[in-house]
C-alpha positions in Angstrom: -153.8 -37.2 21.8 -154.8 -34.0 20.2 -154.3 -33.4 16.4 -151.1 -31.6 15.6 -151.8 -28.4 13.7 -149.7 -27.8 10.6 -148.9 -24.4 9.1 -151.9 -23.2 7.1 -151.9 -24.7 3.7 -154.5 -24.1 1.0 -156.6 -27.1 -0.1 -155.2 -27.1 -3.6 -151.7 -27.2 -2.2 -152.6 -30.2 -0.1 -154.1 -32.0 -3.1 -151.0 -31.2 -5.2 -148.7 -32.6 -2.5 -150.7 -35.8 -2.3 -150.8 -36.1 -6.1 -147.0 -35.6 -6.4 -146.4 -38.3 -3.7 -148.6 -40.8 -5.6 -146.9 -40.1 -8.9 -143.4 -40.5 -7.4 -144.5 -43.8 -5.8 -146.0 -45.0 -9.0 -142.9 -44.1 -11.0 -140.5 -45.8 -8.5 -142.8 -48.8 -8.4 -142.4 -49.2 -12.2 -138.6 -49.2 -11.9 -138.0 -51.5 -8.9 -140.0 -54.0 -6.9 -140.3 -52.7 -3.4 -142.8 -53.2 -0.6 -145.5 -50.5 -0.6 -145.0 -49.7 3.1 -141.2 -49.2 2.6 -141.9 -46.8 -0.3 -144.4 -44.9 1.8 -141.8 -44.5 4.6 -139.2 -43.2 2.1 -141.7 -40.6 0.8 -142.6 -39.6 4.3 -138.9 -39.1 5.1 -138.4 -37.1 1.9 -141.4 -34.8 2.7 -140.3 -34.5 6.4 -136.7 -33.4 5.4 -135.5 -36.6 7.1 -133.4 -39.6 6.2 -133.8 -43.4 6.1 -131.8 -46.3 7.6 -132.5 -49.6 5.8 -131.4 -52.7 7.6 -131.5 -55.5 5.0 -129.3 -58.0 3.2 -127.2 -57.2 0.1 -128.9 -57.6 -3.3 -132.5 -56.7 -2.4 -132.7 -53.5 -4.6 -131.7 -50.7 -2.2 -129.5 -49.0 -4.8 -132.2 -49.4 -7.4 -134.7 -47.8 -5.0 -132.4 -44.8 -4.3 -131.6 -44.3 -8.0 -135.2 -44.5 -9.2 -136.3 -42.1 -6.4 -133.7 -39.6 -7.6 -134.9 -39.9 -11.2 -138.5 -39.6 -10.2 -137.9 -36.2 -8.6 -135.5 -35.1 -11.4 -132.6 -35.0 -8.9 -129.0 -36.1 -8.8 -128.0 -39.5 -7.3 -124.8 -40.5 -5.6 -123.6 -43.6 -3.9 -121.0 -43.8 -1.1 -119.5 -47.1 -0.2 -118.4 -47.0 3.4 -115.2 -48.6 4.5 -112.9 -48.3 7.5 -110.5 -46.0 5.6 -113.2 -43.7 4.2 -112.3 -40.1 5.1 -114.7 -37.2 5.7 -113.1 -35.5 2.7 -114.2 -38.4 0.5 -117.8 -37.7 1.4 -118.1 -33.9 1.6 -115.2 -32.8 -0.7 -112.0 -30.9 -0.2 -110.3 -27.6 -1.0 -107.8 -28.3 -3.9 -105.1 -25.9 -5.0 -105.6 -24.6 -8.5 -102.0 -23.9 -9.8 -103.2 -21.9 -12.8 -105.1 -19.4 -10.7 -102.9 -19.8 -7.6 -105.8 -20.3 -5.2 -107.7 -23.1 -3.4 -111.1 -24.0 -4.9 -113.7 -26.3 -3.4 -114.3 -29.7 -5.1 -117.6 -31.0 -3.8 -117.9 -34.7 -2.8 -120.8 -37.1 -3.5 -122.9 -35.8 -0.6 -123.8 -32.9 -2.9 -126.6 -34.8 -4.5 -130.4 -34.9 -3.9 -130.5 -38.6 -3.1 -127.4 -40.1 -1.5 -127.1 -43.9 -0.9 -124.7 -44.5 2.0 -124.0 -48.2 1.8 -123.1 -50.0 5.0 -122.9 -46.8 7.0 -121.7 -48.6 10.1 -118.4 -49.6 8.4 -117.4 -45.9 8.3 -115.2 -44.7 11.2 -116.7 -42.4 13.9 -114.9 -39.4 12.4 -116.5 -40.0 9.0 -119.9 -40.6 10.6 -119.6 -37.3 12.4 -119.0 -35.6 9.0 -122.1 -37.3 7.7 -124.1 -36.1 10.7 -123.5 -32.4 10.0 -124.7 -33.0 6.4 -127.8 -34.9 7.6 -128.8 -32.5 10.4 -127.7 -29.1 9.0 -128.0 -29.8 5.3 -124.7 -28.0 4.8 -121.0 -28.8 5.1 -118.1 -26.8 6.5 -114.7 -27.1 4.8 -111.8 -24.8 5.8 -114.2 -22.5 7.7 -116.3 -22.1 4.5 -119.9 -23.3 4.6 -121.5 -24.9 1.5 -125.2 -25.6 1.3 -126.4 -29.0 0.1 -128.9 -29.6 -2.7 -132.7 -29.4 -2.1 -134.4 -31.7 -1.7 -131.8 -33.8 0.2 -132.3 -37.3 1.6 -129.8 -39.9 2.7 -130.7 -43.6 2.4 -128.2 -45.3 4.7 -127.9 -49.1 4.8 -126.5 -51.6 7.1 -126.3 -55.4 7.1 -128.3 -56.8 10.0 -126.1 -59.9 10.3 -122.5 -58.7 9.9 -121.0 -56.7 12.7 -117.3 -57.6 12.4 -115.3 -54.4 11.5 -118.3 -52.1 12.1 -118.9 -49.2 14.4 -122.1 -48.4 16.2 -123.9 -45.3 14.9 -123.6 -42.3 17.3 -126.6 -41.7 19.4 -127.0 -38.2 18.0 -127.3 -39.8 14.5 -130.4 -41.8 15.5 -131.8 -39.3 18.1 -134.8 -37.3 18.2 -138.7 -37.8 19.1 -139.0 -34.6 17.1 -138.5 -36.7 14.0 -141.6 -38.7 14.8 -143.6 -35.4 14.9 -142.2 -34.2 11.6 -142.9 -37.6 10.0 -146.5 -37.5 11.2 -146.9 -34.0 9.7 -145.4 -35.3 6.4 -147.7 -38.3 6.3 -150.7 -36.0 6.8 -149.5 -33.7 4.0 -149.0 -36.6 1.6 -152.6 -37.7 2.4 -154.0 -34.3 1.7 -154.7 -33.2 5.3 -153.7 -30.0 7.1 -153.4 -31.7 10.5 -151.7 -34.9 11.9 -153.8 -37.5 13.7 -153.0 -40.2 16.3 -153.2 -42.7 13.4 -150.2 -41.0 11.7 -148.1 -41.3 14.9 -149.2 -44.9 15.4 -148.4 -45.8 11.8 -144.9 -44.3 11.9 -143.8 -45.0 15.5 -142.3 -48.4 14.8 -140.2 -47.5 11.7 -139.1 -44.2 13.3 -138.3 -45.4 16.8 -137.5 -49.2 16.6 -133.8 -48.8 15.7 -133.4 -46.2 18.4 -134.3 -48.7 21.2 -131.3 -50.1 23.2 -132.3 -53.3 24.9 -130.9 -54.5 28.2 -128.9 -57.8 28.1 -131.7 -59.7 29.8 -134.1 -58.7 27.0 -132.0 -60.3 24.2 -135.0 -62.2 22.9 -137.0 -59.1 22.3 -136.6 -56.5 19.5 -136.9 -52.7 19.3 -139.9 -53.1 17.0 -141.7 -55.3 19.4 -141.1 -52.9 22.3 -142.4 -49.9 20.3 -145.4 -51.9 19.1 -146.2 -53.0 22.7 -146.0 -49.4 23.9 -148.2 -48.1 21.1 -150.8 -50.8 21.9 -150.9 -49.7 25.5 -151.1 -46.0 24.8 -154.7 -44.8 24.2 -155.3 -42.4 21.3 -157.1 -39.5 22.8 
């Protein structure tokens, strides 16, 4: 596998990016106890303009992680609790009539923050998940034919309980799509490590967290897991 060339970046800029990443990680680590690899993946997602899906049990510090990340980048934090009756307008906002000025004005929803924790995302209805999808992919929302840009930087930390499926909806395929995200993540990891090119090691290190939840197993493979499938594929693919 040939190294992936990144846009030309000066050495001092690479060193600055790596230093900023280390300072953010250190600051978050002081606020919440989190595994180092999880924090590394979150920083890669932030640098790659991506998002994170965390599958874990309640009470393990996901909200604290998102809140401390927002504070560490001097950004705004918002939390969205997903339920079956959550509407897209509850997430993106709505046009409200101002009686004094006799016109509609846009009231932004919680998605207009830098770090947004979407708790139990699979409990939101498909319609609401579609509204979230535009925000995550396009980094803007459309309300009453008017487009509103989201904050920068912007990252969604979505969570779902790996054991409770009653009353939940599967995430749409487009929301968990894209091999292109692995390429972007590899580039971001290289940037955070002060390199101007991505290596096979970057792809191998990120393949499992980026691809595992995108694997749909056949019924006869119920004993396997998406992570094991990706790990096996990576072990069989030589790094050229």
